[in-house]
C-alpha positions, 0 to 999 in steps of 0.5 A: 251577670255583667251589670251585678259585677260593675255595681261591685266594682263601681260602689264605694263600700260602706262600714258602719259608724252611725249608731242608734245610741241610747235607743239601740236596745229598743224594739219599738219606740214612738213619739206619739202612741204605741198601739198593739193587737194580738200576741206580738213579742218584742225582744228589746225596749218598748217605749214613747214619748206620748203617754200611751202604750196599749195591747201589752198584754197580750203582747210581750216585751223583754226589756224596759217600758218607757214613757213621756220624758223618760223616753226623750234622750232615746227618741233624740238618739234615733232622730240623730241617726235619722239626720246622719243617714239624710246627709249621708252623699254619693248614694246609688239612685234606686229611684223607680225600681222595686227593691224585690229581686235586687242584690245589693252590696254595702252602701248609700242608696236613695229613692227620691220619693217612695220605695217598695219591696215585692219579693226578696231583697238581698244584701250581699255583704263582703264578709266584714261585721262593719258592712252597713247599708243605709236607704235614703227614701224620699217619702214611704216604705212599703212591703207586699204581703211575704216579702223578705230581706236576706244576707249573703256574706255575713251581713248584720241587721243592725248595720241596716238602716231605713230612713224614711221621709214619711211612714213605713208599711211593712205588709202581712208576713213580711220578714223585714231586716234593719232598723226603720226610722220613719219621720213619721208612723210605722205600720206592722201589718199581721204577722209581719216580723222586723230584725231591727228596730222599729222607730216612728219619729213624728207619730205612732207604731201600730203592731198586729201580731208581729215579732221585733228583734233587736240585734246587737253589733260589734262596738269595734271598727277597723283600724285601717278605715278612715273616719269622715269629719263630724258634722251637725244636722238638724230634723223637726218632727210634729212632736218635738222642737228642732234639734241639733246633734253631732253625728258622725259620717260613715268611715270610707274604703279607698274605692278600687279602680274603675273598669269599663262595663 
C-alpha cells in the first residue's frame, strides 16, 4: 500500500491533448490489409491504405469502409499520434514488469522492449474526464488469454494510447482498453475485445471473431491546465515515406510536493 501511495504522490498526472484527428472514428485501420475470420463486429469505420479487406461479411462494421488513398489522411493522423506519444518525456519505466496486477494512475509509462499483460491491469483515474495514459513500448505488446484492462475513478478508454514499436497481439478472450498504435501489425486472436481503435501503421490487421468499440472523448479540456509548446516529429513505415507532423504535447499539472516514502 505504501508503494502505491508513493506512486500516486510522485506521479505527474497527465491529461489528454494528443488525439487521433480524422482517424478517431476508426475501429480498424491498416497500412496493408485487413483480414477477418468469423462474426467480428466493429463499431466504427474500417479502412486500409492497401487494397484488400476480406471477411466482411461475415464480419460487420457500423461506419464507412475506406480503401487505398481514401484512407491516407486518416492513417497519417494516426501516425502523427504515434509520433507525439513516442516523444513524451518523463515516462515512468515499467521495463521488466508484467502489466498484470498493476494499478497505474494517469501518466506516461515506458517499456524499453516488449510489454506483457497477464491477468488484470487497473488504470486508476482521478475523476477527471481528461485523465490520460500513454504507453511507450519499444517492441511488442502481447496479452495472455483472458487478460483484461479495467478502470477505476472514471477513466476513459479513448484517453489511453499504446504506442507499440513493432507488433501487438491480443490473446484469446482478452478484454483490452485503449487505442493500439502499432508500427507494424496487430493481431486479435479468437474472442478478443478492444475498447479503442486498432491501428497497424506499417502492416496488416488480422481479426478472428472479435469486437472493436470506438469510444468518443469530450473535446473540451480544463482551462486551468497549461499546454507545452507544439513540436514536430517524424515517423516512417514500410508503406509510407517519412513525413512530419505538428503535434501538441500533453498539458501538465503542477506536481504536488514530493514525499519521502
